[in-house]
N, C-alpha and C positions, 0 to 999 in steps of 0.2 A: 504494500500500500504506500502511496506517495506521501510526502510530507504534508501537502495541502489536504489530501483526503483524510489523513489521520486527524488533523486539526478539526476539520469539519465534522467527522464522525464522532469526535469526542464532545461535541456540543459547545465548543469554546466560543465565547463572545466577549466583547469589551466589558470588563468587570467594574469599570469605574464611572460609567455614564449611561448612554442610551442603549448600549449593548450591540454595537455593530459587529456582525460575524467576523471573527478573526481570520478565517481562511481566505477571505477576500483580500485583506491587507497582505497576506502572505503570497499573493500572486503578482505583486508589484516589484519594482526595481529601484528602491530609494538609495541615496548615498548616505543617509543618516537615519538611524534607528534610535528612538527615545523611549526609555522606561519612565513612565509618569508615576513618581512616588511622592507627589507634592501634597497629597491629602488636602484638597482645596477647602472643603467645608469646615467651619468651626466645630470644635468639640470632639471630632472623630479620631479614633486610633486604629482603624481597620488596617490601613496600609502599614502602620507602625508594627503591628504584631505579625503581619505576613512577612515583613523583612526580618523581624527578630527570630521568628520560628523557621523560616524557609529560605533564608538568603542564598544558600548554595543552589537550591532548585531555581530560584529566580534568576541568578547569574547564568546558570547553564541554559535556562530558557532564552535569555537574551542572546547568548552566543550561538545557540541553535538557530534562532531567527536571523541573526546577523549573517551567518554562513549561508543559510538558504536564500536570503534576499540578495546577497552579494553587497551588502552595505559596507562602506568604507569606515564609517564611524558609528559607534554605539555609545549612548550617553545615559547615565543613571541620574535622573533629575530629582533632587530631594531638597527640602528646606534646611537651611543652615541650623535652625533650632533643633533639628533631630540629630545633632552632632554625636550623641552618645551611641548612635547606630553605625557611625562611620567606620570604626575599627573592624567590625564584623563584615561590613560591605567590602572594605579594602582587602581583608583577608580572603574572602570568598573569590573576589576577582583575581587576586594573585594566584590562589590555588588552582583556579580554572585556566590559568595561562595568560591572563591579561586580556586586553582588547576592549575594555570598557572604561570610560572616563566618568568621574563623578562631577556633576554640575550642581552647584548649590544655589538655591533660590532664597530670596528674602521672605519674611513672614508677612505676606500680603494676600489679599483676596482680589480676584480669583487666580491664584498661582497655578492651579491645575487645569485651567481652561486650555484646551488643546491648542488653539490658535495663538494665545498669549505665550504658551510654553514654547511653541515652535519659534516665535520671534525672539524670546529670551535666549534660547539655546543656539540658534543659527543666525539670527539677524534677518531672516527671511519673513515675508508677510504672505500668509495664505490668501489667495484671491477671494474677493467677495463671492459668496455662494459656493466657495470652493472647499477643498479638503487638503490636508497636509501633503498628500502624495503629489499634488500639483507643484509643490516646491521641493520635491524629491525627499520627503520625510515621511516616516511611519511612526506613529505614537501608539503605545499600548500601556495599559495599567500594570502595575507591579504584580497584582494577583493573576492577571492574564498570562504573564510570562511564566509564573509558577505552574499554572494549569497547562500551558503549552509543553513545558518540560515533562510534567507528569504524564501527559498523553503520549508524547514521543518515546520517552524512556520506559514508562511503566504501563502504558496502554490503559490509563485511568481516565474515564470520562468525568464531566462536571456533574456531580451529584450533591455538592455542598459548597458553602462559601463562608468567608469571614463576615461577621456583622457586628457593628458597634451599636450598643443599646445605651444611650446616654441622655443627658439633659437633667430635668428636674425629677430625678429618680433616687431612691435610697441606695441602690447598688449599681452604679454604672459599670458596664463590663463589655468585653469583646469575646465572642464565641465562634466556633465553627458550627454552622447550622445546616442541617440537611435541607435541600430544596423541597418546598412544599410544606414546611413547618408553619403552623398558624402564628400570626403576630402575637396573639394572646399568650402563647407559651413564652415568648421572649419577654413580653411585658411583665408577666407574673414573676419571673426571676429578678427583674430590675426593681419592682415595686415603685411605680410612678406615684408622685404626689397627687392628692385629690385635685380634681379640676383641671388636669393637664390634657393637652391635645397631642396625638401621635402623628409625627411626620415621617414618611419614608424617604430616605435619600439624604436629608440634611436640613439645616436651618434655613438656608438661602434658597435652594433650588428644589427642596423636597415637596412632597404633596401629602395632604391629610389623608390618612388611611383608617380603616376599621379593624378591630381586633380579629375578625374572621378572615381578613386577607392573609395571604401566605407568602413566604420567602421565595423569591425568584433568583435567577442568576445575577441580576443587577441590584439586588437589595443589599446595599453596602452599610446601611444604618437605619435605626429607628431612633428618633429624637423626640423627647417629651418636653413640651413647653406649656407654660400657663396660658390660659385662654386670652388674656389681655396682652400677651407679648406682641410687639410690632410685627414679627415675622408671621405669627399666626393670623393676626388681623388682616395682613396683606393677602393671605390666601383664602380667608373665609368671607371677606366682604363681597357682596354681590357686584356684578359688573355694572349694574345700573347705578349703585351707590358710588362706585369708583368713578364713573363718567360724570355723574352729577356733581360730586365734590371737585373733580378736576376742572370742570367748566367754570366753577365759581372761584377757585382758589389759585389756579396756576398763574404765576406772575411772570413767566417766561424769563426766569433768572438764568437759565441755561446750565445750572449746576449739574443736572442729570447728564447733559451732553459732555460737559467738561470732564466728568469722571467715568464716562462709559468706556470700558476696556476696548470695545470694537471700534468706536470712534477714534480712540487714541492709537489704533493700528492703521488709521487712514481709511477705514471703511465708510461708505456713504450712508451713515446712520446718525441721526440727531434726535434723541428722545424728546427734547423740548418741542420739536416741530410736530411730532405725532400728537402731542398734547394740544397744540394750537388747532389742529384739525377738528377737535371735538366741538369747537365753537363755530368753525367756518366751513366745515364739510371737507370731504376727501375725494380726490380723484384716484381711483384704484390703480391707474396706470402711472401715477406719478412716482418719483423716486422716494418721496416721503412714505407712501404706502408700501412700496416694494422693500423698504428698509425693514419691514416686519420679518423678512426672510433672513436678515442679517443679525437680528437680536439673539443672543445666546441665553437669554433668560437668567442671567446671573443674579439679578436683583439689586445691583449696586445703586441704580437710579431710584428705586422705590424704597429700599430699606436703609439707605444711608444718605444719598445725595440730596433728595428733595426735603426742603425745610418744612413742608406741610404734610409729608407722608403720602404724597400722591404716587400713582403707580403706572409710569410709562410701560413697565414690564407687562402688566395686565392688558393694557391697550394694544401693545404689539402682539401679544398672544391672541387676542380676539381678532385683530385684522389678519393675522397669519392663518387662523382657522377659516376665515371667510374668503380669502383670496384663492382663486383656483389656478391662476397662472401668473407668471412674472417674466419680465424681460429687462433686466438691468444691464446696460451695456458695459462691457469690460473697460476698465480704465486703469492707468498707472496711479498708484497711490503709495504714500510713504507714511511711516509712523510719525506721530507727533514728537518733536524733539524733546518735549518735556514728559514723555510717556512714563519714564521711571519715577519722576517726581509725583505723578498723579496716581500711582499705585496705592491702593487702599490698605493701610496697615491693619492686620487682623485684630490687634488689640483694640483699635478705635471702633472697628465694626462690632466687636463683642460688647464693648461698652454701650454703644448705641442700642443694641438689641437686649441689653440688660441680662447678659449671660456670663459675665466675667466671674461671678461667684460660683458657677457650675463648670468652669473650665478646668477640670481636674483629669488626671490620668486614669483612664478606665482600666479595670483589672481584666487580665486574660484568664478565662475559666476553662479553656479546652473545648471539647465537643459538648454542645448543649444536649442533655439527655431528654429524649422524647421518643416514645414508642410508636407514634403514629395515631391515627391515619394521616397520610400526607396528601395534600391537594396540589398537584403539579400542573401549572399553567401550560397551555399549548402554544401560547405566544409570549415569549419572554425577551424579545429583542426586536430591533428594526428588521423588517422583512416579513415573510409569509409565516403564518402559524403552522405548527407541525400537525400532521394527520395521524391519529392513533392506528397502530398496527396490532394492538392486543384487544382482547374482548373481556367483558365482565366475567369473572370467575377464574380467569387465568392466574396461575401461580407464577410470579416473576422473581428474579434474583436481583440483588443489589447491583446497579450499574447496567442492567438490561435496557435496551432501547424500547421505549414505550410508544414513540411517535416519530415520524420522519417527515422530511421535506423533499420535494422533487428536486432532482439534480439541477434542473434549469431555473429553479427558484432561489431567491436569496433567503437563506435560513439554515438552521442546524437541527439535528435530532434532539429529543428529550429523553432522559434516562431516569430509571427508578432510583430513588435515594436509599431504598431498603428492600429487603426481601419481603414478600407478602402477596396478598391476593388483590386483584383488580376489583374494586368495590363499585366504582361508578365511572362512566365515561360520558362527557358532554362535549359540545363544540369548543368549550373554553378550557376544560381541565379533565385530568384523570385522577381518581382517588385510589391510593394504595393503602391497604391495611397491613401493617408490618406483622411478621410472625412473632408470636409470644416466646 
């Protein structure tokens, strides 16, 4: 089986974001390969413990990918504040024969944004509506590289992942969690404070979830925050209230644009302009509207920059959902010469969001004990959902393929996290009851 086929069959997708299938990136020819270990969101220790526990596998995964892609340069990008991990990283690189350089980042948000990271490491700017390979770069999360190594060397598919459970909880922790585990199980172990709201993914870019939702390959964190927290309010406010408040309060101060990470890379996006359209209407073919496709939804504009707490992020998300096509002409662009000075210090962001008091190191507890049943989603990434190949009543083993995607479709198979019986099959999920 080829390198690419092994990666696809193991079900490996981007572990740090939207979950783009990794096998597609492994069919490119970059000159630079970046391991993203920046841990962008506040409070999280997911990547931290992946590095602490599996750095040898991560390094070997990077080198396997580097050799396969023919990349000239491999970079391990990590925040300087994680300096206590550097000796282990350096040792693993040396023992593997070298060929990887460590690139340190400041403690700013969003340090792990893919396009910002590419610019920091290489000085190149990913084109508008583009992806890193257009500037000869491939970026993968640190956990993705470990999973790649585990698939190539040990034939192990993705059936579990590291998850941070943090925020206003009694016991903040990081655990290895089987795919399909209910969020309620993770929450019970953490003991959230009364009146908190659960976010999947992170404080800034995460989404509010319910206890019955389950862990997928992209679930990097569950964060619990009080209902009145600015980050929660930004997510729960109705779009009608967002637009009504914005129409009356936006003073066009441009602070949202000044601090926008994508604007500072030279992209044709100005958040204050999208707010102006709420009063004066919007031409869907204008560059102002098309900028909705350039917004990375990092939340800097709404949760830090705006003095009134308005949300250009939400307005962009609404326009993006409604626009069916776009045609922004390619143009030459350059980063703002003051880009570095405009990077948002993580500590200031945490202070604004009232989370400095819960910025503590989470404990690693190993594998989270849970006997099942597991509810495994058929769609866990960008691309086509998987189609079940098992039937109700089948006995399956841990790691067995439950559902596949056609070769011509973008997607990866889904595997069982445990041995057990197939209890239920729907278009959205398969439920596995583990053996006692």
